[in-house]
Biopython code that builds the backbone (N, CA, C, O; Angstrom):
import numpy as np
from Bio.PDB.StructureBuilder import StructureBuilder

atoms = [
    (1, "MET", "N", (-71.422, -57.217, -2.160)),
    (1, "MET", "CA", (-71.547, -58.559, -1.666)),
    (1, "MET", "C", (-70.131, -59.090, -1.395)),
    (1, "MET", "O", (-69.303, -59.150, -2.304)),
    (2, "VAL", "N", (-69.868, -59.465, -0.171)),
    (2, "VAL", "CA", (-68.539, -59.930, 0.224)),
    (2, "VAL", "C", (-68.674, -61.305, 0.880)),
    (2, "VAL", "O", (-69.455, -61.459, 1.819)),
    (3, "PRO", "N", (-67.929, -62.305, 0.405)),
    (3, "PRO", "CA", (-67.974, -63.628, 1.030)),
    (3, "PRO", "C", (-67.528, -63.550, 2.487)),
    (3, "PRO", "O", (-66.706, -62.709, 2.850)),
    (4, "LEU", "N", (-68.073, -64.425, 3.308)),
    (4, "LEU", "CA", (-67.751, -64.400, 4.734)),
    (4, "LEU", "C", (-66.252, -64.483, 5.020)),
    (4, "LEU", "O", (-65.762, -63.728, 5.860)),
    (5, "PRO", "N", (-65.494, -65.377, 4.351)),
    (5, "PRO", "CA", (-64.045, -65.412, 4.649)),
    (5, "PRO", "C", (-63.344, -64.089, 4.327)),
    (5, "PRO", "O", (-62.443, -63.663, 5.050)),
    (6, "GLU", "N", (-63.768, -63.442, 3.229)),
    (6, "GLU", "CA", (-63.160, -62.154, 2.879)),
    (6, "GLU", "C", (-63.549, -61.089, 3.895)),
    (6, "GLU", "O", (-62.720, -60.263, 4.275)),
    (7, "ALA", "N", (-64.799, -61.102, 4.335)),
    (7, "ALA", "CA", (-65.237, -60.151, 5.359)),
    (7, "ALA", "C", (-64.414, -60.341, 6.626)),
    (7, "ALA", "O", (-63.988, -59.368, 7.248)),
    (8, "TRP", "N", (-64.193, -61.585, 7.005)),
    (8, "TRP", "CA", (-63.395, -61.892, 8.204)),
    (8, "TRP", "C", (-61.989, -61.312, 8.066)),
    (8, "TRP", "O", (-61.485, -60.658, 8.979)),
    (9, "ASP", "N", (-61.365, -61.559, 6.915)),
    (9, "ASP", "CA", (-60.005, -61.062, 6.673)),
    (9, "ASP", "C", (-59.956, -59.533, 6.575)),
    (9, "ASP", "O", (-58.913, -58.926, 6.820)),
    (10, "SER", "N", (-61.077, -58.921, 6.219)),
    (10, "SER", "CA", (-61.124, -57.474, 6.035)),
    (10, "SER", "C", (-61.607, -56.710, 7.259)),
    (10, "SER", "O", (-61.838, -55.503, 7.192)),
    (11, "GLY", "N", (-61.759, -57.416, 8.381)),
    (11, "GLY", "CA", (-62.091, -56.706, 9.616)),
    (11, "GLY", "C", (-63.252, -57.252, 10.408)),
    (11, "GLY", "O", (-63.434, -56.870, 11.564)),
    (12, "ALA", "N", (-64.048, -58.137, 9.826)),
    (12, "ALA", "CA", (-65.186, -58.682, 10.558)),
    (12, "ALA", "C", (-64.737, -59.488, 11.777)),
    (12, "ALA", "O", (-65.523, -59.716, 12.697)),
    (13, "SER", "N", (-63.499, -59.909, 11.781)),
    (13, "SER", "CA", (-62.984, -60.648, 12.946)),
    (13, "SER", "C", (-62.982, -59.775, 14.196)),
    (13, "SER", "O", (-62.936, -60.290, 15.313)),
    (14, "GLN", "N", (-63.032, -58.461, 14.013)),
    (14, "GLN", "CA", (-63.054, -57.530, 15.139)),
    (14, "GLN", "C", (-64.475, -57.167, 15.578)),
    (14, "GLN", "O", (-64.656, -56.514, 16.605)),
    (15, "TRP", "N", (-65.472, -57.582, 14.816)),
    (15, "TRP", "CA", (-66.857, -57.277, 15.140)),
    (15, "TRP", "C", (-67.334, -58.105, 16.329)),
    (15, "TRP", "O", (-66.783, -59.167, 16.616)),
    (16, "ALA", "N", (-68.346, -57.617, 17.006)),
    (16, "ALA", "CA", (-69.000, -58.390, 18.059)),
    (16, "ALA", "C", (-69.698, -59.588, 17.412)),
    (16, "ALA", "O", (-70.083, -59.531, 16.244)),
    (17, "ALA", "N", (-69.857, -60.655, 18.165)),
    (17, "ALA", "CA", (-70.472, -61.875, 17.638)),
    (17, "ALA", "C", (-71.860, -61.608, 17.062)),
    (17, "ALA", "O", (-72.211, -62.168, 16.023)),
    (18, "ALA", "N", (-72.645, -60.770, 17.710)),
    (18, "ALA", "CA", (-73.996, -60.476, 17.218)),
    (18, "ALA", "C", (-73.950, -59.792, 15.852)),
    (18, "ALA", "O", (-74.793, -60.069, 14.999)),
    (19, "ARG", "N", (-72.985, -58.907, 15.633)),
    (19, "ARG", "CA", (-72.874, -58.222, 14.341)),
    (19, "ARG", "C", (-72.453, -59.205, 13.250)),
    (19, "ARG", "O", (-72.978, -59.154, 12.138)),
    (20, "ARG", "N", (-71.510, -60.100, 13.559)),
    (20, "ARG", "CA", (-71.092, -61.108, 12.572)),
    (20, "ARG", "C", (-72.270, -62.014, 12.205)),
    (20, "ARG", "O", (-72.459, -62.345, 11.034)),
    (21, "GLU", "N", (-73.051, -62.407, 13.193)),
    (21, "GLU", "CA", (-74.203, -63.267, 12.932)),
    (21, "GLU", "C", (-75.224, -62.537, 12.065)),
    (21, "GLU", "O", (-75.768, -63.120, 11.127)),
    (22, "ALA", "N", (-75.485, -61.280, 12.368)),
    (22, "ALA", "CA", (-76.433, -60.504, 11.572)),
    (22, "ALA", "C", (-75.945, -60.363, 10.132)),
    (22, "ALA", "O", (-76.745, -60.453, 9.201)),
    (23, "TYR", "N", (-74.658, -60.147, 9.937)),
    (23, "TYR", "CA", (-74.082, -60.031, 8.591)),
    (23, "TYR", "C", (-74.247, -61.345, 7.826)),
    (23, "TYR", "O", (-74.657, -61.349, 6.665)),
    (24, "ALA", "N", (-73.925, -62.451, 8.482)),
    (24, "ALA", "CA", (-73.991, -63.753, 7.826)),
    (24, "ALA", "C", (-75.425, -64.163, 7.500)),
    (24, "ALA", "O", (-75.665, -64.864, 6.517)),
    (25, "ASP", "N", (-76.376, -63.727, 8.325)),
    (25, "ASP", "CA", (-77.768, -64.150, 8.160)),
    (25, "ASP", "C", (-78.623, -63.145, 7.401)),
    (25, "ASP", "O", (-79.833, -63.345, 7.290)),
    (26, "ASP", "N", (-78.040, -62.076, 6.878)),
    (26, "ASP", "CA", (-78.817, -61.052, 6.186)),
    (26, "ASP", "C", (-79.244, -61.559, 4.812)),
    (26, "ASP", "O", (-78.452, -61.570, 3.870)),
    (27, "LEU", "N", (-80.493, -61.974, 4.711)),
    (27, "LEU", "CA", (-81.015, -62.483, 3.443)),
    (27, "LEU", "C", (-82.029, -61.533, 2.812)),
    (27, "LEU", "O", (-82.545, -61.802, 1.727)),
    (28, "ALA", "N", (-82.314, -60.423, 3.492)),
    (28, "ALA", "CA", (-83.351, -59.515, 3.018)),
    (28, "ALA", "C", (-82.867, -58.542, 1.952)),
    (28, "ALA", "O", (-83.669, -58.041, 1.164)),
    (29, "GLY", "N", (-81.590, -58.272, 1.918)),
    (29, "GLY", "CA", (-81.064, -57.284, 0.986)),
    (29, "GLY", "C", (-81.095, -57.760, -0.455)),
    (29, "GLY", "O", (-81.062, -58.963, -0.715)),
    (30, "PRO", "N", (-81.159, -56.819, -1.398)),
    (30, "PRO", "CA", (-81.185, -57.197, -2.817)),
    (30, "PRO", "C", (-79.873, -57.824, -3.286)),
    (30, "PRO", "O", (-79.825, -58.421, -4.361)),
    (31, "ARG", "N", (-78.814, -57.695, -2.494)),
    (31, "ARG", "CA", (-77.519, -58.254, -2.884)),
    (31, "ARG", "C", (-77.176, -59.499, -2.071)),
    (31, "ARG", "O", (-76.009, -59.886, -2.002)),
    (32, "SER", "N", (-78.161, -60.124, -1.465)),
    (32, "SER", "CA", (-77.932, -61.313, -0.650)),
    (32, "SER", "C", (-77.348, -62.432, -1.500)),
    (32, "SER", "O", (-77.561, -62.493, -2.711)),
    (33, "LEU", "N", (-76.626, -63.292, -0.853)),
    (33, "LEU", "CA", (-76.035, -64.426, -1.558)),
    (33, "LEU", "C", (-77.121, -65.377, -2.035)),
    (33, "LEU", "O", (-78.153, -65.537, -1.384)),
    (34, "ALA", "N", (-76.882, -65.995, -3.156)),
    (34, "ALA", "CA", (-77.827, -66.947, -3.723)),
    (34, "ALA", "C", (-77.164, -68.328, -3.753)),
    (34, "ALA", "O", (-75.946, -68.442, -3.889)),
    (35, "ALA", "N", (-77.970, -69.349, -3.628)),
    (35, "ALA", "CA", (-77.453, -70.717, -3.688)),
    (35, "ALA", "C", (-76.850, -70.973, -5.063)),
    (35, "ALA", "O", (-77.415, -70.573, -6.081)),
    (36, "VAL", "N", (-75.703, -71.640, -5.084)),
    (36, "VAL", "CA", (-75.037, -71.989, -6.337)),
    (36, "VAL", "C", (-74.552, -73.424, -6.244)),
    (36, "VAL", "O", (-74.564, -74.025, -5.170)),
    (37, "SER", "N", (-74.135, -73.958, -7.352)),
    (37, "SER", "CA", (-73.616, -75.323, -7.361)),
    (37, "SER", "C", (-72.276, -75.383, -6.640)),
    (37, "SER", "O", (-71.600, -74.365, -6.490)),
    (38, "ALA", "N", (-71.902, -76.552, -6.202)),
    (38, "ALA", "CA", (-70.629, -76.727, -5.514)),
    (38, "ALA", "C", (-69.457, -76.365, -6.432)),
    (38, "ALA", "O", (-68.484, -75.760, -5.982)),
    (39, "ALA", "N", (-69.545, -76.725, -7.694)),
    (39, "ALA", "CA", (-68.461, -76.428, -8.638)),
    (39, "ALA", "C", (-68.284, -74.921, -8.797)),
    (39, "ALA", "O", (-67.160, -74.419, -8.823)),
    (40, "SER", "N", (-69.391, -74.211, -8.901)),
    (40, "SER", "CA", (-69.323, -72.760, -9.028)),
    (40, "SER", "C", (-68.726, -72.135, -7.775)),
    (40, "SER", "O", (-67.907, -71.219, -7.858)),
    (41, "HIS", "N", (-69.132, -72.624, -6.642)),
    (41, "HIS", "CA", (-68.617, -72.112, -5.373)),
    (41, "HIS", "C", (-67.108, -72.343, -5.259)),
    (41, "HIS", "O", (-66.372, -71.437, -4.869)),
    (42, "ARG", "N", (-66.653, -73.529, -5.591)),
    (42, "ARG", "CA", (-65.218, -73.839, -5.494)),
    (42, "ARG", "C", (-64.392, -72.993, -6.458)),
    (42, "ARG", "O", (-63.255, -72.633, -6.151)),
    (43, "SER", "N", (-64.955, -72.676, -7.613)),
    (43, "SER", "CA", (-64.190, -71.924, -8.601)),
    (43, "SER", "C", (-63.895, -70.505, -8.126)),
    (43, "SER", "O", (-62.902, -69.908, -8.543)),
    (44, "GLU", "N", (-64.743, -69.963, -7.262)),
    (44, "GLU", "CA", (-64.523, -68.609, -6.772)),
    (44, "GLU", "C", (-63.858, -68.582, -5.409)),
    (44, "GLU", "O", (-63.241, -67.584, -5.036)),
    (45, "ALA", "N", (-63.976, -69.661, -4.668)),
    (45, "ALA", "CA", (-63.387, -69.778, -3.318)),
    (45, "ALA", "C", (-63.690, -68.537, -2.500)),
    (45, "ALA", "O", (-64.816, -68.041, -2.530)),
    (46, "ASP", "N", (-62.705, -68.024, -1.766)),
    (46, "ASP", "CA", (-62.940, -66.828, -0.959)),
    (46, "ASP", "C", (-62.070, -65.677, -1.460)),
    (46, "ASP", "O", (-61.378, -65.006, -0.695)),
    (47, "GLN", "N", (-62.135, -65.477, -2.774)),
    (47, "GLN", "CA", (-61.367, -64.407, -3.400)),
    (47, "GLN", "C", (-61.898, -63.054, -2.969)),
    (47, "GLN", "O", (-63.059, -62.909, -2.589)),
    (48, "ASP", "N", (-61.041, -62.095, -3.035)),
    (48, "ASP", "CA", (-61.405, -60.708, -2.815)),
    (48, "ASP", "C", (-62.382, -60.300, -3.915)),
    (48, "ASP", "O", (-62.214, -60.738, -5.053)),
    (49, "PRO", "N", (-63.396, -59.480, -3.626)),
    (49, "PRO", "CA", (-64.347, -59.081, -4.683)),
    (49, "PRO", "C", (-63.682, -58.469, -5.917)),
    (49, "PRO", "O", (-64.233, -58.556, -7.014)),
    (50, "ALA", "N", (-62.529, -57.862, -5.760)),
    (50, "ALA", "CA", (-61.827, -57.278, -6.906)),
    (50, "ALA", "C", (-61.312, -58.350, -7.863)),
    (50, "ALA", "O", (-61.031, -58.066, -9.027)),
    (51, "GLN", "N", (-61.192, -59.561, -7.378)),
    (51, "GLN", "CA", (-60.691, -60.652, -8.224)),
    (51, "GLN", "C", (-61.834, -61.285, -8.973)),
    (51, "GLN", "O", (-61.624, -62.224, -9.740)),
]
sb = StructureBuilder()
sb.init_structure("model")
sb.init_model(0)
sb.init_chain("A")
sb.init_seg("    ")
for serial, (resi, resn, name, xyz) in enumerate(atoms, 1):
    if name == "N":
        sb.init_residue(resn, " ", resi, " ")
    sb.init_atom(name, np.array(xyz, "f"), 0.0, 1.0, " ", f" {name:<3s}", serial, name[0])
structure = sb.get_structure()
């Protein structure tokens, strides 16, 4: 699971628009992003998954 800003920095900026949209809208996978509180979201920001 990779946040959109990290994906962009890691190469998604080179993807075709349709591929980026499909990546951002993929909710079917078992690792899809889940809604979280604003505080939780801010605490993680767009860190690299290794962080």
